[in-house]
N, CA, C and O atoms as CSV, one atom per row, in Angstrom:
chain,resi,resn,atom,element,x,y,z
A,1,MET,N,N,18.815,19.300,28.225
A,1,MET,CA,C,18.050,18.316,27.483
A,1,MET,C,C,18.784,16.978,27.530
A,1,MET,O,O,20.009,16.928,27.413
A,2,THR,N,N,18.043,15.919,27.699
A,2,THR,CA,C,18.650,14.594,27.790
A,2,THR,C,C,18.837,13.995,26.406
A,2,THR,O,O,18.282,14.490,25.425
A,3,GLY,N,N,19.616,12.936,26.336
A,3,GLY,CA,C,19.881,12.271,25.067
A,3,GLY,C,C,18.844,11.221,24.706
A,3,GLY,O,O,19.026,10.474,23.744
A,4,ARG,N,N,17.757,11.157,25.467
A,4,ARG,CA,C,16.727,10.150,25.203
A,4,ARG,C,C,15.874,10.551,24.015
A,4,ARG,O,O,15.587,11.728,23.800
A,5,GLN,N,N,15.480,9.557,23.256
A,5,GLN,CA,C,14.604,9.793,22.118
A,5,GLN,C,C,13.258,9.141,22.384
A,5,GLN,O,O,13.174,8.110,23.052
A,6,ARG,N,N,12.222,9.746,21.863
A,6,ARG,CA,C,10.893,9.169,22.012
A,6,ARG,C,C,10.746,7.986,21.067
A,6,ARG,O,O,11.242,8.014,19.941
A,7,ARG,N,N,10.077,6.969,21.523
A,7,ARG,CA,C,9.834,5.774,20.728
A,7,ARG,C,C,8.680,6.036,19.761
A,7,ARG,O,O,7.659,6.608,20.142
A,8,ARG,N,N,8.849,5.617,18.523
A,8,ARG,CA,C,7.788,5.786,17.535
A,8,ARG,C,C,6.632,4.856,17.840
A,8,ARG,O,O,6.815,3.764,18.379
A,9,ALA,N,N,5.457,5.298,17.492
A,9,ALA,CA,C,4.271,4.467,17.677
A,9,ALA,C,C,4.286,3.336,16.658
A,9,ALA,O,O,4.782,3.527,15.548
A,10,PRO,N,N,3.757,2.165,17.000
A,10,PRO,CA,C,3.713,1.060,16.044
A,10,PRO,C,C,2.751,1.384,14.910
A,10,PRO,O,O,1.864,2.221,15.074
A,11,PRO,N,N,2.916,0.730,13.758
A,11,PRO,CA,C,2.004,0.962,12.637
A,11,PRO,C,C,0.566,0.655,13.032
A,11,PRO,O,O,0.314,-0.208,13.873
A,12,LYS,N,N,-0.362,1.359,12.426
A,12,LYS,CA,C,-1.776,1.136,12.725
A,12,LYS,C,C,-2.210,-0.218,12.181
A,12,LYS,O,O,-1.720,-0.642,11.135
A,13,PRO,N,N,-3.110,-0.899,12.862
A,13,PRO,CA,C,-3.566,-2.213,12.380
A,13,PRO,C,C,-4.392,-2.103,11.106
A,13,PRO,O,O,-4.918,-1.042,10.770
A,14,GLU,N,N,-4.492,-3.231,10.408
A,14,GLU,CA,C,-5.189,-3.276,9.129
A,14,GLU,C,C,-6.678,-2.940,9.277
A,14,GLU,O,O,-7.310,-2.523,8.305
A,15,ALA,N,N,-7.244,-3.114,10.466
A,15,ALA,CA,C,-8.672,-2.888,10.672
A,15,ALA,C,C,-9.070,-1.446,10.383
A,15,ALA,O,O,-10.242,-1.188,10.106
A,16,GLU,N,N,-8.141,-0.503,10.436
A,16,GLU,CA,C,-8.459,0.897,10.186
A,16,GLU,C,C,-8.409,1.255,8.706
A,16,GLU,O,O,-8.731,2.385,8.338
A,17,TYR,N,N,-8.018,0.326,7.860
A,17,TYR,CA,C,-7.939,0.565,6.423
A,17,TYR,C,C,-9.335,0.619,5.816
A,17,TYR,O,O,-10.169,-0.250,6.070
A,18,ARG,N,N,-9.578,1.646,5.015
A,18,ARG,CA,C,-10.835,1.766,4.277
A,18,ARG,C,C,-10.517,1.835,2.786
A,18,ARG,O,O,-9.792,2.734,2.360
A,19,PRO,N,N,-11.042,0.907,1.981
A,19,PRO,CA,C,-10.736,0.891,0.548
A,19,PRO,C,C,-11.060,2.228,-0.116
A,19,PRO,O,O,-12.081,2.855,0.168
A,20,GLY,N,N,-10.167,2.640,-1.002
A,20,GLY,CA,C,-10.388,3.849,-1.770
A,20,GLY,C,C,-9.831,5.104,-1.145
A,20,GLY,O,O,-9.947,6.175,-1.741
A,21,GLN,N,N,-9.231,5.024,0.027
A,21,GLN,CA,C,-8.746,6.222,0.699
A,21,GLN,C,C,-7.241,6.222,0.927
A,21,GLN,O,O,-6.715,7.136,1.561
A,22,LEU,N,N,-6.556,5.231,0.432
A,22,LEU,CA,C,-5.134,5.128,0.706
A,22,LEU,C,C,-4.276,5.798,-0.374
A,22,LEU,O,O,-3.313,6.495,-0.056
A,23,LEU,N,N,-4.618,5.594,-1.622
A,23,LEU,CA,C,-3.831,6.114,-2.732
A,23,LEU,C,C,-4.617,7.146,-3.539
A,23,LEU,O,O,-5.840,7.056,-3.652
A,24,ASP,N,N,-3.912,8.117,-4.094
A,24,ASP,CA,C,-4.528,9.120,-4.964
A,24,ASP,C,C,-3.986,8.923,-6.376
A,24,ASP,O,O,-2.829,9.236,-6.656
A,25,TRP,N,N,-4.826,8.404,-7.255
A,25,TRP,CA,C,-4.414,8.136,-8.627
A,25,TRP,C,C,-5.127,9.062,-9.605
A,25,TRP,O,O,-5.501,8.627,-10.694
A,26,THR,N,N,-5.323,10.315,-9.246
A,26,THR,CA,C,-6.023,11.242,-10.129
A,26,THR,C,C,-5.130,11.749,-11.254
A,26,THR,O,O,-5.629,12.276,-12.248
A,27,SER,N,N,-3.836,11.599,-11.114
A,27,SER,CA,C,-2.902,12.059,-12.149
A,27,SER,C,C,-3.009,11.175,-13.395
A,27,SER,O,O,-3.251,9.972,-13.297
A,28,SER,N,N,-2.827,11.782,-14.551
A,28,SER,CA,C,-2.882,11.019,-15.806
A,28,SER,C,C,-1.687,10.077,-15.952
A,28,SER,O,O,-1.684,9.219,-16.836
A,29,SER,N,N,-0.679,10.223,-15.102
A,29,SER,CA,C,0.479,9.317,-15.166
A,29,SER,C,C,0.120,7.904,-14.720
A,29,SER,O,O,0.901,6.974,-14.918
A,30,HIS,N,N,-1.054,7.738,-14.119
A,30,HIS,CA,C,-1.505,6.415,-13.691
A,30,HIS,C,C,-2.379,5.739,-14.747
A,30,HIS,O,O,-3.059,4.758,-14.443
A,31,TRP,N,N,-2.373,6.237,-15.958
A,31,TRP,CA,C,-3.195,5.673,-17.019
A,31,TRP,C,C,-2.303,5.248,-18.172
A,31,TRP,O,O,-1.442,6.010,-18.613
A,32,ASP,N,N,-2.512,4.021,-18.662
A,32,ASP,CA,C,-1.765,3.506,-19.804
A,32,ASP,C,C,-2.640,3.653,-21.040
A,32,ASP,O,O,-3.669,2.989,-21.161
A,33,TYR,N,N,-2.235,4.515,-21.947
A,33,TYR,CA,C,-3.013,4.781,-23.148
A,33,TYR,C,C,-2.840,3.708,-24.221
A,33,TYR,O,O,-3.545,3.727,-25.230
A,34,ASP,N,N,-1.910,2.773,-24.015
A,34,ASP,CA,C,-1.670,1.711,-24.995
A,34,ASP,C,C,-2.678,0.576,-24.902
A,34,ASP,O,O,-2.746,-0.254,-25.808
A,35,GLY,N,N,-3.448,0.520,-23.849
A,35,GLY,CA,C,-4.451,-0.530,-23.714
A,35,GLY,C,C,-4.282,-1.334,-22.448
A,35,GLY,O,O,-3.261,-1.228,-21.769
A,36,PRO,N,N,-5.285,-2.144,-22.125
A,36,PRO,CA,C,-5.246,-2.906,-20.869
A,36,PRO,C,C,-4.236,-4.053,-20.905
A,36,PRO,O,O,-3.991,-4.668,-21.943
A,37,ARG,N,N,-3.670,-4.310,-19.746
A,37,ARG,CA,C,-2.770,-5.434,-19.526
A,37,ARG,C,C,-3.153,-6.069,-18.192
A,37,ARG,O,O,-3.870,-5.441,-17.412
A,38,PRO,N,N,-2.703,-7.287,-17.902
A,38,PRO,CA,C,-3.066,-7.952,-16.647
A,38,PRO,C,C,-2.544,-7.205,-15.413
A,38,PRO,O,O,-1.419,-6.707,-15.400
A,39,CYS,N,N,-3.375,-7.141,-14.394
A,39,CYS,CA,C,-3.000,-6.549,-13.102
A,39,CYS,C,C,-1.927,-7.421,-12.462
A,39,CYS,O,O,-2.003,-8.648,-12.527
A,40,ARG,N,N,-0.948,-6.808,-11.858
A,40,ARG,CA,C,0.140,-7.562,-11.228
A,40,ARG,C,C,-0.309,-8.334,-10.006
A,40,ARG,O,O,0.399,-9.235,-9.558
A,41,TYR,N,N,-1.475,-8.005,-9.451
A,41,TYR,CA,C,-1.971,-8.681,-8.248
A,41,TYR,C,C,-3.054,-9.709,-8.541
A,41,TYR,O,O,-2.993,-10.829,-8.035
A,42,CYS,N,N,-4.051,-9.342,-9.358
A,42,CYS,CA,C,-5.182,-10.257,-9.563
A,42,CYS,C,C,-5.212,-10.891,-10.948
A,42,CYS,O,O,-5.879,-11.908,-11.138
A,43,GLY,N,N,-4.508,-10.320,-11.917
A,43,GLY,CA,C,-4.447,-10.896,-13.255
A,43,GLY,C,C,-5.527,-10.430,-14.217
A,43,GLY,O,O,-5.465,-10.748,-15.405
A,44,PHE,N,N,-6.520,-9.680,-13.732
A,44,PHE,CA,C,-7.554,-9.168,-14.623
A,44,PHE,C,C,-7.044,-7.920,-15.349
A,44,PHE,O,O,-6.209,-7.197,-14.804
A,45,PRO,N,N,-7.527,-7.655,-16.562
A,45,PRO,CA,C,-7.011,-6.525,-17.340
A,45,PRO,C,C,-7.309,-5.165,-16.692
A,45,PRO,O,O,-8.364,-4.956,-16.093
A,46,THR,N,N,-6.351,-4.260,-16.834
A,46,THR,CA,C,-6.512,-2.886,-16.353
A,46,THR,C,C,-5.598,-1.964,-17.144
A,46,THR,O,O,-4.554,-2.377,-17.649
A,47,GLN,N,N,-6.012,-0.711,-17.241
A,47,GLN,CA,C,-5.168,0.307,-17.860
A,47,GLN,C,C,-4.509,1.197,-16.815
A,47,GLN,O,O,-3.780,2.127,-17.162
A,48,LEU,N,N,-4.759,0.920,-15.536
A,48,LEU,CA,C,-4.167,1.708,-14.466
A,48,LEU,C,C,-2.736,1.250,-14.201
A,48,LEU,O,O,-2.409,0.070,-14.325
A,49,LEU,N,N,-1.893,2.211,-13.833
A,49,LEU,CA,C,-0.490,1.948,-13.537
A,49,LEU,C,C,-0.174,2.402,-12.118
A,49,LEU,O,O,-0.630,3.460,-11.686
A,50,ASP,N,N,0.609,1.601,-11.393
A,50,ASP,CA,C,1.058,2.049,-10.077
A,50,ASP,C,C,2.268,2.962,-10.253
A,50,ASP,O,O,2.670,3.242,-11.382
A,51,ARG,N,N,2.849,3.426,-9.154
A,51,ARG,CA,C,3.935,4.399,-9.297
A,51,ARG,C,C,5.185,3.780,-9.907
A,51,ARG,O,O,6.058,4.505,-10.386
A,52,GLY,N,N,5.288,2.456,-9.900
A,52,GLY,CA,C,6.403,1.774,-10.539
A,52,GLY,C,C,6.133,1.463,-11.999
A,52,GLY,O,O,6.899,0.739,-12.634
A,53,ARG,N,N,5.044,2.009,-12.536
A,53,ARG,CA,C,4.621,1.835,-13.940
A,53,ARG,C,C,4.246,0.385,-14.238
A,53,ARG,O,O,4.368,-0.060,-15.379
A,54,HIS,N,N,3.787,-0.363,-13.218
A,54,HIS,CA,C,3.270,-1.715,-13.408
A,54,HIS,C,C,1.755,-1.644,-13.436
A,54,HIS,O,O,1.161,-0.850,-12.706
A,55,HIS,N,N,1.120,-2.458,-14.262
A,55,HIS,CA,C,-0.332,-2.466,-14.327
A,55,HIS,C,C,-0.910,-3.018,-13.023
A,55,HIS,O,O,-0.533,-4.098,-12.570
A,56,ALA,N,N,-1.829,-2.255,-12.431
A,56,ALA,CA,C,-2.443,-2.662,-11.166
A,56,ALA,C,C,-3.736,-1.895,-10.958
A,56,ALA,O,O,-3.815,-0.697,-11.232
A,57,HIS,N,N,-4.747,-2.597,-10.472
A,57,HIS,CA,C,-5.972,-1.908,-10.069
A,57,HIS,C,C,-5.674,-1.133,-8.788
A,57,HIS,O,O,-4.857,-1.567,-7.975
A,58,LYS,N,N,-6.327,-0.003,-8.606
A,58,LYS,CA,C,-6.119,0.807,-7.408
A,58,LYS,C,C,-6.484,0.019,-6.153
A,58,LYS,O,O,-5.759,0.064,-5.159
A,59,VAL,N,N,-7.598,-0.697,-6.194
A,59,VAL,CA,C,-8.034,-1.478,-5.033
A,59,VAL,C,C,-7.038,-2.598,-4.731
A,59,VAL,O,O,-6.750,-2.871,-3.565
A,60,CYS,N,N,-6.516,-3.240,-5.762
A,60,CYS,CA,C,-5.521,-4.305,-5.557
A,60,CYS,C,C,-4.254,-3.742,-4.918
A,60,CYS,O,O,-3.702,-4.346,-3.998
A,61,ALA,N,N,-3.789,-2.585,-5.403
A,61,ALA,CA,C,-2.584,-1.970,-4.854
A,61,ALA,C,C,-2.805,-1.545,-3.406
A,61,ALA,O,O,-1.917,-1.708,-2.570
A,62,GLU,N,N,-3.985,-1.001,-3.105
A,62,GLU,CA,C,-4.283,-0.599,-1.731
A,62,GLU,C,C,-4.338,-1.814,-0.804
A,62,GLU,O,O,-3.852,-1.760,0.326
A,63,SER,N,N,-4.922,-2.894,-1.279
A,63,SER,CA,C,-4.979,-4.115,-0.467
A,63,SER,C,C,-3.576,-4.652,-0.194
A,63,SER,O,O,-3.287,-5.093,0.918
A,64,ALA,N,N,-2.712,-4.617,-1.194
A,64,ALA,CA,C,-1.345,-5.089,-1.019
A,64,ALA,C,C,-0.600,-4.213,-0.005
A,64,ALA,O,O,0.145,-4.731,0.826
A,65,LEU,N,N,-0.795,-2.895,-0.067
A,65,LEU,CA,C,-0.149,-2.002,0.890
A,65,LEU,C,C,-0.672,-2.231,2.307
A,65,LEU,O,O,0.098,-2.202,3.267
A,66,ALA,N,N,-1.969,-2.456,2.436
A,66,ALA,CA,C,-2.554,-2.729,3.753
A,66,ALA,C,C,-2.004,-4.028,4.319
A,66,ALA,O,O,-1.736,-4.116,5.517
A,67,GLN,N,N,-1.834,-5.035,3.474
A,67,GLN,CA,C,-1.278,-6.311,3.919
A,67,GLN,C,C,0.177,-6.136,4.363
A,67,GLN,O,O,0.593,-6.707,5.371
A,68,GLN,N,N,0.945,-5.348,3.612
A,68,GLN,CA,C,2.331,-5.096,3.986
A,68,GLN,C,C,2.415,-4.364,5.322
A,68,GLN,O,O,3.283,-4.659,6.144
A,69,ALA,N,N,1.514,-3.415,5.535
A,69,ALA,CA,C,1.492,-2.680,6.805
A,69,ALA,C,C,1.150,-3.614,7.962
A,69,ALA,O,O,1.735,-3.510,9.040
A,70,ALA,N,N,0.207,-4.520,7.741
A,70,ALA,CA,C,-0.169,-5.473,8.788
A,70,ALA,C,C,0.988,-6.412,9.103
A,70,ALA,O,O,1.240,-6.718,10.268
A,71,GLU,N,N,1.691,-6.870,8.074
A,71,GLU,CA,C,2.849,-7.741,8.291
A,71,GLU,C,C,3.958,-7.004,9.035
A,71,GLU,O,O,4.626,-7.585,9.890
A,72,ALA,N,N,4.157,-5.722,8.711
A,72,ALA,CA,C,5.169,-4.925,9.409
A,72,ALA,C,C,4.790,-4.743,10.875
A,72,ALA,O,O,5.653,-4.800,11.752
A,73,ALA,N,N,3.511,-4.524,11.144
A,73,ALA,CA,C,3.042,-4.379,12.531
A,73,ALA,C,C,3.239,-5.677,13.296
A,73,ALA,O,O,3.669,-5.659,14.450
A,74,ASP,N,N,2.925,-6.810,12.659
A,74,ASP,CA,C,3.127,-8.105,13.301
A,74,ASP,C,C,4.604,-8.343,13.615
A,74,ASP,O,O,4.941,-8.800,14.708
A,75,ALA,N,N,5.486,-8.034,12.659
A,75,ALA,CA,C,6.923,-8.204,12.870
A,75,ALA,C,C,7.401,-7.294,13.993
A,75,ALA,O,O,8.251,-7.685,14.793
A,76,TYR,N,N,6.865,-6.095,14.053
A,76,TYR,CA,C,7.227,-5.136,15.099
A,76,TYR,C,C,6.881,-5.695,16.472
A,76,TYR,O,O,7.679,-5.615,17.406
A,77,HIS,N,N,5.680,-6.262,16.585
A,77,HIS,CA,C,5.230,-6.816,17.862
A,77,HIS,C,C,5.957,-8.125,18.215
A,77,HIS,O,O,6.184,-8.403,19.392
A,78,GLN,N,N,6.318,-8.922,17.214
A,78,GLN,CA,C,7.010,-10.184,17.479
A,78,GLN,C,C,8.446,-9.972,17.935
A,78,GLN,O,O,9.023,-10.831,18.602
A,79,ASN,N,N,9.017,-8.842,17.582
A,79,ASN,CA,C,10.392,-8.549,17.985
A,79,ASN,C,C,10.471,-7.908,19.361
A,79,ASN,O,O,11.506,-7.354,19.730
A,80,GLY,N,N,9.395,-7.978,20.115
A,80,GLY,CA,C,9.409,-7.474,21.485
A,80,GLY,C,C,9.102,-6.010,21.607
A,80,GLY,O,O,9.210,-5.456,22.701
A,81,GLN,N,N,8.723,-5.360,20.533
A,81,GLN,CA,C,8.370,-3.949,20.583
A,81,GLN,C,C,6.881,-3.837,20.849
A,81,GLN,O,O,6.083,-4.423,20.117
A,82,THR,N,N,6.492,-3.110,21.865
A,82,THR,CA,C,5.070,-2.936,22.150
A,82,THR,C,C,4.724,-1.494,22.338
A,82,THR,O,O,3.564,-1.164,22.586
């Protein structure tokens, strides 16, 4: 066996993202029973919590993750990786 490693595939582009299918927030740990607070992304009130216990709408959190993935893919391609 040779010492060569297979190159990982680049991240998938943002075009394949479909809202509502990225995160699973069915657990009660994603609900704040104390009342609504502003979303960390859009500022509108929500009782939903992300995994860091910050108030965030599920759609807002998914959009932020999709944007981060797209930025990572762009950085990957700009650094000469194809």
